[in-house]
C-alpha positions as CSV (number, residue, x, y, z in Angstrom):
1,M,-3.9,-26.6,-48.2
2,K,-2.2,-23.4,-47.8
3,K,-5.6,-21.6,-47.9
4,Y,-6.9,-23.9,-44.9
5,G,-3.9,-23.0,-42.9
6,K,-4.1,-19.2,-43.4
7,I,-8.1,-19.2,-42.7
8,A,-7.1,-21.3,-39.6
9,A,-4.6,-18.9,-38.7
10,A,-6.5,-15.9,-38.9
11,A,-9.5,-17.7,-36.9
12,A,-7.2,-18.4,-34.3
13,A,-5.5,-15.0,-34.4
14,L,-9.1,-13.3,-34.1
15,S,-10.1,-15.4,-31.1
16,L,-7.1,-14.6,-29.2
17,M,-7.5,-10.8,-29.7
18,T,-11.1,-11.0,-28.5
19,G,-10.2,-12.6,-25.3
20,C,-12.7,-12.8,-22.4
21,A,-12.9,-9.0,-22.1
22,T,-16.7,-9.0,-22.8
23,G,-18.9,-7.1,-20.5
24,L,-21.1,-8.5,-17.5
25,S,-24.2,-10.4,-18.0
26,S,-27.4,-9.1,-16.2
27,I,-27.1,-11.8,-13.8
28,Q,-23.6,-11.0,-13.1
29,E,-24.3,-7.2,-12.8
30,R,-27.3,-7.9,-10.2
31,E,-24.6,-10.1,-8.2
32,Y,-22.0,-7.3,-8.4
33,N,-24.4,-5.0,-7.3
34,A,-25.8,-7.1,-4.3
35,M,-22.4,-7.6,-3.2
36,Q,-21.3,-4.0,-3.6
37,A,-24.5,-3.0,-1.1
38,Q,-23.6,-5.6,1.4
39,G,-20.0,-4.3,1.4
40,V,-18.6,-7.7,0.7
41,L,-17.2,-6.7,-2.9
42,V,-13.3,-6.8,-2.7
43,E,-11.9,-4.3,-5.1
44,E,-8.8,-5.2,-7.0
45,K,-5.3,-3.4,-6.0
46,N,-3.5,-1.2,-8.4
47,P,-0.5,-3.6,-9.4
48,T,1.9,-0.4,-10.2
49,T,1.3,0.9,-6.7
50,G,2.0,-2.6,-5.1
51,A,5.1,-2.7,-7.1
52,V,6.5,0.9,-6.2
53,L,5.6,0.1,-2.5
54,G,7.4,-3.4,-2.9
55,I,10.9,-1.8,-3.2
56,L,10.7,-0.7,0.5
57,P,10.7,-4.0,2.6
58,G,7.3,-5.2,3.9
59,F,5.2,-2.1,2.2
60,G,4.0,-4.1,-0.7
61,S,2.7,-6.9,1.6
62,F,0.9,-4.2,3.8
63,Y,-0.7,-2.6,0.7
64,A,-1.7,-6.2,-0.4
65,R,-3.4,-6.9,2.9
66,E,-1.1,-9.5,4.1
67,P,0.2,-8.0,7.2
68,G,1.9,-10.9,8.5
69,Y,4.3,-11.2,5.5
70,G,4.9,-7.3,5.8
71,F,6.1,-7.8,9.6
72,V,8.1,-10.8,8.5
73,N,9.7,-8.6,5.7
74,L,10.2,-5.8,8.1
75,L,11.8,-7.9,10.9
76,F,14.2,-10.0,8.8
77,W,15.2,-7.7,6.0
78,P,18.3,-6.1,7.9
79,S,19.5,-9.5,9.0
80,L,20.3,-9.7,5.4
81,F,22.8,-7.0,5.6
82,F,24.1,-7.7,9.1
83,G,24.6,-11.5,8.1
84,T,26.5,-10.6,5.0
85,R,28.6,-8.2,6.7
86,S,29.6,-10.8,9.6
87,A,30.3,-13.3,7.2
88,A,32.6,-11.0,5.3
89,T,34.5,-10.0,8.3
90,M,34.7,-13.6,9.5
91,A,36.1,-15.0,6.2
92,P,39.9,-16.0,6.1
93,K,41.9,-13.3,4.3
94,R,43.4,-14.3,1.0
95,S,47.1,-13.6,0.3
96,T,47.5,-11.3,-2.6
97,T,50.9,-12.6,-3.7
98,T,51.2,-15.1,-6.3
99,S,52.7,-18.4,-6.1
100,P,55.5,-19.4,-8.5
101,S,54.3,-21.8,-11.4
102,T,55.7,-25.3,-11.3
103,S,56.0,-25.8,-15.1
């Protein structure tokens, strides 16, 4: 029984390692070339560039061609700092003295 388990594990590992990284079929290549010739082919963005630009508010959204989210980020991002600052100044002050324990 252990022999079949090892064979099954090896087959599963082999199938997982091959993945779906096969080349395009001839039909897919024709479709790809036709879309490229028509100008409707959408190239994928570089995720590293998106992550680096995402550090700045809104720039990652602009890079991902989602300007609506980018404008929302640019508009509301400063309110995070002003909102927390005003909340901190309006909070009641705590007393630093300790009260005597009632044991």
